[in-house]
N, C-alpha and C positions, 0 to 999 in steps of 0.2 A: 305714852302719847306718841303716835307715829308722826314723823316729819318727812315730807316729800321733797324729792329733788327733781325727779322726772315723772311726767304724767303722759301716759299713752291715751290717745283719743280713739276709741273703737268705733269710728263712724266716718262719714264722708260729707262732702258738700258744705252747705252754709253752716250747719250746726258744728261741724268739726272746726271750721274757721273761727266761729264765734267762741267756742271753748278755748281754743288756742290763744285768742286775743287776751282773755282774762288771765289765763295761766301764765303767759309770757309777761304780762304786765305785773304780775305778782312775783316774778323772778324764777318761776319754774321752767325747766327745759321741757319741750314737748316732742312727742313722737307721733307721727302719722302712720296709719296703715292704709294700704290701697290695693285695689284689684288691678289686674293687667289693663283693664279698660280705663282706669283712672291714673295711669302713670304720670300724666302731665297736669293733673288737676290742681286747683288752687290750694287745697288743704295740704297737699304734698309739698308744694313750694313754700308754704308758710312755716312748716314744721322745722324743728332743729334736726331731726332725723326722721327717716321714713323707711318702712319695710313693706315689700310686696307680699301679700298673704294669699294669692291665688288668682285663678281665672275670673272673668267678669261675672258669671252667675253668683248670686248672693250666697247660695248654699255652699259654694266652694271658696268663698272669701269672707265677706262681712258677717256671715252667720256661722263661720267655722270657729268654734271655741278653741280648739287646739291650735289653730294657726295664730289666733290673736294672743293667747297665753304664751305661745312660743316666741312671738315678736316682742312681747313685754320682757320675757326672760333674756332674750338675746340682746336687748338694748339696755337692760338694767332698770326698767321702769319700776317705780315704787307704787304707783297707783294707776288705775284705769278709769277714765270717764267714758260712759257709754253713749252720751248724747241722748237722742230719742230714736225710736224705731229700732230695727235690727235686734240687738241682744240687750237693749236697755231694760226690758222687763222680763228677762229670762233668768229664772232662779238657778238653773244649772250653771249659767255663766258666772253669776255672783258666787256660787259655791266653788267653782273652779278657780276663781281669783283667790278666794280664801284659802283653798288647798295649796295654791302656789305661793302663798305668803305675800300676795299683792293686794293692796287696799282697793276695794270697789267703791267708787264715789257714787253712792246711792244707798238705798235702805237695806235692811237685813234680808237674808234669803227667805225667812219665814213671811215677812211682809210682802215681798214680791210674789211668792207662791200664792198666798191667800188673795191679795188684791188683784193679781193677774188673772184670776178666774172670775168672770162675771157671776157665775153660779155660786161659788163659795163665798165671794165677798158680799153678795146680797144676803145670803143666809146669816153671815156675821153681822151685817148691818141691822137686819130684822131683830136679831137677838140683842143688839145694843140699843134698840129703840130709835134708830135713825129712820125717818120716813122713806118708804120704798114704794115703787109702782107694783100693783098686783100682777102676778105672773106665775111662771113655772120655772123652777131652778133645780129640778130633780136630776138624779143620775141616770134614770132610764131614758135612752135617746132614740128608741126605735120609732118609726113613723106612726104606728098605731097609738103609742102613748102620747106623742106630741099632738096628734090629731084630736085625741080625747081631751087633752089639757087645753087645746086651742078652743074647743067648744065651751069648756068651763069658763075660760077667761073672757071669751067673746071677741067678736071682730069689730073694728079693725085691730090688728095686733102687730107687734114687731118681733121678727126673728133676729137674734143677735148671736154672733160667734162669742162663746164664753171667753176665749182668749184674745178677742179681737180689739180693734181700734181703727180709726181713720176711715170708718164707713165700710170697711171690707167685712164680708160675711154678715151684712145687715140687710134685711128686706122688710118692707111694709106689705102685709097681707090684708087685703080688703074683704076677702070672703073665702069660704072653705074650698072653692074650686081652684084657688091659686096656691093652696098650701103645699101640695106635693112638689110642684115645680120649684117653688121658692125654697123649700127645704133642701132640695138637691143642689140648687145653685149656691145657697148659703154655705152648705157643708163643704162643697168643692172649693169655694173661695177661701173659707176658713182654713181648710187643710193646707192649701197651697201657700197661704200667707203666714199662718201661725203654727203649722204643724199639729193642729188639733181641730177635729171636726165637731167638738162638743158645742151644743147650742142651748140658749135659753129663750123663753117666750115671755113677752110682756104686753100688757094692755097698751095700745097706742094712745099717747096723750097728744091730742091734735092741737096745733097752733100754740105750742108753749114757747117760752124762752129757754135757751140753753145757757145756764149760768154756772160757773165753776169757781171754786175757792182755792186760792194758792195757800197751801200749808207748808210749814217747815218745822222739823224736829231736830234736837241734838241728842248726843249720847248721855246727857245728864237728865233727860226726861222732860225738858222744856219743849212746849209746842206753841206755835203762834200761827195766825193767818194774816196774809198781806192783801186784804181786800179781795175783790171778785173780778171776774172777766165775763163779759157777755159774748157768747159765741153763737148767737142765734141764726145768723145768716149762713146757711149751709146749702150745699147741693149734693144730693145722694148721700146724706148724712156725713158729709165731709165739710169741715169748717172753711169758710171763704173770707169772712171778716170777723175780727175779734177786737173788742174794745174794753177799756177800763176807765172809770167804773161803769157798771150797768146803768143804762139810761133811766130805768124805773126803780132803781134801788132807793130804799129809805134807810136811815140809820138803824131802825128797829129790825128791819128785815136782814140787813147786813150782819147785825149781831147774832140773829137767830141762825142764819145759814153758816156763819163763821163758827159758832158754837157747835153746830151739828158736824161740820167738817173736822174740827179739832177732835170731837168725840170719836168720829170714824177713824181718825189717825191713831188715837190713843188705844183703840182696841187691839192694834197690832204693834204697839210700842214703836211708833214710826220714827225713823231717823232720816234726815235729808229733805230734799224737795219733793213734794207730792201735790197732786191736784185732785180735789173731790168734786165730781161733776153732778149737777142737779138739773132737773127740769122744773121750771117755775111757771105755774099756770096763771091765768088772768085774775084769779081770786087771791093770789099771793101765797098759795100753798106750794110747797116744793117737795121733790121726791129724789132720793138717791139714784144715780145712774151707775156710776163706777168710780173707782179711784185709780188714777194713773201714777205709778210709782217711779216717776222720772221727771225730768225737766220737760215742760210743754213747748210745742212749736211757738205758741203765742206768749211765752214768758216776757218778751221785750215790753209789752204794754204795761205789765206790772212793774218792771224795772223803771220805766219812764215816770210813772205816777208816784212811786215810792222813793225814787232816788237810790235804790239799792241794786247791787250786782248779784244776781241770784247764783251765778256760777261761782263767784267768790265765796258766797255763803256755803255752797255745796262742798267746796274744797276745805273750808274752815271746819265744817262739821265732821267731814271724813277724817280730818287730822285729830279729832277729839276735842276741839275747842267748843265753847258754848256759843249759842246764837248771839249775834252782835246786838240785837234789840229785843226788848220785851214787848208784850202786846200793847201796852199803853204808850210806847215810844214810836209806834209805827204811824206815819202820817201819809195821807193821800193828797196829791197836789195836781190840779189840772186834769186833762183828759188825754188819752192816747188811743189810737186806732191802728190796727195792722191788717194788711192784706197779703195774700200769698200769690206770688207771681209764678204761674205754671206754664210749662211747655205743652200747651193744649190749644185746640181750635174750638172755641165756643160755637162757631157757625157750623161745625161738623159734629155736633153732639158731644163736644168736649173731648174729641179724639186726641189722645196724647201724641205729641210731635217729636220727631227725632231730626237730627241734622247737625250742622256745624254752626257755632256761634261766630258770626263774621264781625259783628260789632257789639260791644257792651259798654255803655257809659251810664252808670247809675246817676240819678239826679243828685245834685249837691245843693241843698237848700236848708236854711235855718229851721231847726225843729224836726228835721227828717233823719231817720236812721235806716240804713239798708244793710241787712245781713244777707250775704250771698257767698256762693262758692264758684263764681264764674270767671273764666279767662277767655279772652278772644282767641279763636282758633280751636277751642276744645269741642269735642263731639258730645252732643246730648244723645245718649244711647237708650235702648229699650230696657236695659237691665234694672233700672232704679226708678224710684218715685220721680214724677215729672216736675216736682217743685224746684224752681231755680233760685228764688230769692224771697225775702220778706221785706216789704216796704212799710215803715212805721212812722207815724207822725205824732208829735205832742203839741198841745195848745193849751192856753189858759182856759178855753171853753171847748165843749164838744164840737161846736160848729167850726171853730178855728182849726181844730185838729182835722176834721173831715175835709175842709176846704184845702188845707195844705197837702193832705194825702192824695186827693184827687189830682192836684197839679203834679205832685211827685211821680205818681203812677204814669201820667201822660208824658212826663219828661224823661223817664228812663229809656234810653235808646237800646233796643235789642233788635238786631238784624240777623237773618239767616235761619231763624227758627220762629215759627208762629207762637204767640203767647196770648194770654187772656187779659191784656191791658185794657182794651176798650170795655170789656165786660166789667172789670173791676171799677173803672172810672164811672161808668154809667150806674153801677150799684150805689156808689158813694154819693152820686148826685140825685138819686131818686128821691122824690118827696117823702115817701114813707120812711126810708132810712134816715133822711135828714131830720125828720121829726122824731126819730127815736122809737118808731112804732113797729119795727121789723121783728117778726117771730120766725121760727123754723120753717113756716109755710110761705115766707115772703117771696122767695125766688119762684117757686112753683105757681103761686096764685097771683102775684102782682108784677112779675118781671118776665113772664114767659113770652111776651111779644116784643121784647126789647130788640133794637136794631143789631146789637152785638151778637145776638143768637142766630143770625142769618147772614149769608154771604153778602157782602156789600161791594158794589162796583168801585173801581178807582174813580176818583173825582176828576173832572176836566182839568182842574188846576194841577193835580198830582200827575196826570198824564202829560201835561204841558212841561212840567219840570223834568220828568223822566226823559221825554223826547229831547229836551234841550241838553241835558247832561250826556245822553248817548251821542247826540250830534256833535257836541263839543269834543268828546273823546275821539270820535271818528275823524273829525276835522283836524284835531291836533296830531293824531297818528299819521294822517296822510301828509301833513306838513313836516313830519319828522322832527317836531320840536314840542316843548311843553307850553305851559301857559294857555292862553285863549286864542292862539294863532290859528289860521286856517279857515276862519269863517268866511263864507261867501258874501260878496257885496249885495246891496239892495237891487242891483240890476239883474241878478240871476233869478231863475225860476224857483218856486218854492220847493222845499225838500220834504218828501213824504216818508213817513215811518209807519210801520205796522207793529204794534206792541201787543203781546199776549199777557193777559192777567188771568190766571186760572184757565178756565175754558173759554174765556171771552177774548175776542180780538178787537183792537181799537186802532183806527187810523188817525194819525196826527199830521197836520201839514204845517211846516215851519217856514216862515218868510223872514228874511233878514231885512229889517227896516233901517237899521243903522249899524254898520260894522265897526270893528275896533276892539280895544281891550275889553270893554264892557258893552258887548253888542246888544242892541234892542231888537227883539223878535216879536212876531205876531204868530200865535199858535191857533189853528182852527181844529177844534175837537168836537166832532159832531156839529151841533147847532151853536156851540159856544165859540166865542172869539176872545182870546186872552192875550193881553200885552205882557211880555215877559222880558226881563233884563237879567242876565247872568253877571253878577258883580264879582264874585270870588269863588274859587274851588280849590281844595287842597287834597282831594282824594277821600276825605272823610266828611267834610262839611261843605255845603254850597250856600252862598248868600245870594238870594234871588229877589227880584222885585216883581211882584205879580199884581197887575192892574193897579200899580202905584203903591202897593203895600210891600214893605221889605220883610223877608223871612229868612231864618237860618234853618237849613234842612240837612239832616244826617242821611248819608247814602253810602253804598258800597257797590263797586262794579267789578265784575269778572267777565271779560270778553263781552258777549252780547247779553249777559244777565245783569240786571240792576236791581238792587234792594234799596227801597226808599222808606224812610221812617215817616209814615203818613198819619192821617187822622185815626186809622184803626190799627196803628202799630206797624209791624213788619209787612211791607208791600213788595211782592216779588214780581218783576216784569221782565219780559224777554223781547229783545228786538228780533222780530222774524221778518223784517222787510225783505230780505234776500232769500228767504226760505222758499224752496220750490213749491209751486202750486200743487194741490192735491196730496199733501203730506199724509203721513200715517194717521189714520183715524183711530179714535179711542176704542177700547174694547166694548163690546156690546154688554147689555145687562145680564147676559148669560155667563159672563166671565166674573168669577168671584176672586178678587185679589186681596192681598194683605194690605190693610190700611196703614200699617206701620211695621217696623221691625218687631219681632216677637217670637214666641214659641207656641206650637200647636199643642193644646192640652186635650182636645177631643175632636175626632172625625166621626160624624153621625150618619154618613151616607156611603154608598159604594157604587161603582160604575154599573150602569144599566138600570139603576133605581129611578122610579118616577117620583118627582117632587113637585110641590106647589109653591107658588110665589109667596115669600115670607117665611118659608120653612127653614128651620135652623139646620145648617150644613156643617159648620166648623166652629170651634171655639178657640180663639187666639188669646194668649196671655201676654200682656206687655205692661211694664211699669206698675206691677203689682195688681192689675185689674184684669178681669176676664172680659173679652169683647166677642159677642155672638155675631157670626157672619151668616147671612140668610140668602136664600135664592131670590133673584130679582125677577124671575119669570117662571111660569109653569113649564115643565119640560122633563127631560131625561138626563141623568148624569152621564156625560160623555167621558170625562176624565177626572180622576182624583189624583192630584200630584203631590200630596203630602200624607204623612202618617203622624200619629201621636208622638210628641217629643221632638219633631223637626224644628230647627231654628229657621225662620224665614225672613226675607227682606221686604221692605215696603214696596208695594206694587207687584210683588211676586204673584203669579197665577197659582191659585190653590185648587180650585174646582171649576170645571167648565160644564155648563148646563146647556144642552141643545133644546132650544125653545120649541114647544109643541105648536104645530100649525093647525 
């Protein structure tokens, strides 16, 4: 029976930090691996030792089996925990660990290989009698075969990357006219994300619930399930909210799904943590989707309702120990809900965001758990998945957990990078979700008009606070001293500021009604007149009184830039009061610029070519997703400034279209 001393975590971000927390609590030494882009990351700082394994691109670092095995050998690691993503479901990696005499904290090579293929795993489940969705799982992958099979299955149908997960390489096809385009996109995305372009087709089950069962096996042949998780709230087939237990679960259905999940695991002699995913329709019938042979992103909700540490279970099983509990000893208590905090802008089609984390203060509330890998000052780069943190709440009841989570999401201070906080909070507060009625169609059918999905102007109150903070900093600087000195008395003329928020300019007029240490001001913002008193500031938090209501506001200022933690999260404002009139205008719609840092994976036009508005010109890959960039006008390609493989920066000009007159 192996006994570990050092565990290397072959991952980054929040999951690396989370695994380290348990490993260190159990007395193990931990080793981090990191790319050059992650040299100052939190998981590197938390580890006992750390090894750089290569440049920022994942293929040269976190996906480099040789580099990770080399780091383990160099540091004397006994075991490797893969986390999730990257190499966690890579049979070659598990085999390389075995060959190097290093314990892989996960299932066997054979189980990973079989369950890592949607095609092969579905064939195995059909043979085992586990309910499956009708579809095509064959080895023939040419377009004509897939088109013929699609006609047999019927539309609508789903294309899925056989090796995939996280919504990548997955496409809904509503009719035959869409098939060829969607096959091309799915193949490309699957190849880039997983190194395999193999696809399967399945009949689309519309408006189902996505319910998954947590299973665990040991080396003695014991298998148990630890309840279920409902992951129905999804966007582009990627989970947004996860909860346990499922709101519509009955004891009978739980037992039936648990039995099917254990049977699925038994077919491959499963060892370690695994998740069997099902679609559950309105009639109570369920169908096998896939089995993930790793720890899931959403494992904390299972931990909170069972009181068990699943990472501790993983380590215990990898050392050859039996499962700590048998099936009849597993209890479910209360309700837990998790959301994923992403660096993305819901108002811009969920475009991934990059930049520096200027402020990060996770909410500290009873019943709240936050798994994250953030440090103030670190850069959010385009090389990795945009998930920053997981915010999880536990309550005696579902509604208590939901209410706590909404507050925690709103109270997590993140400045410098746009995130999806308002989107998450509004989802949690939506009547359909609150009632437990959300299916996989919920966001598309009931949430498409939510305010979080469109750009919202800064409120008069937020503009008044921003103007006051900018004026306070300016006045203090001109007085060459700290504190709140330098405010003009009430006898002076109002002070006018011009603030830019996105493409909008706002004029704010401040009048000092009462000077002193805690000045009383009157702010005129458009038609609004707001009484404001600045009570305290320390460079991070301001205490203000707005129309008689006292508030504590997080902020960060750099010269004329001010980031304010407002109703919609990160609010970036610039003081352009003294900017010369007639400044540089924005690029016209004929300028196609990179919406974020990334890599060019396809250039579909050449100079001199005539294009139409909406025509696809360039495909940009960033944060594991492909982003199509299209012409904004009819015209002729005047310049193409990139080629396939180029790394580009946010706002870099890629293609210039001369508009047709």
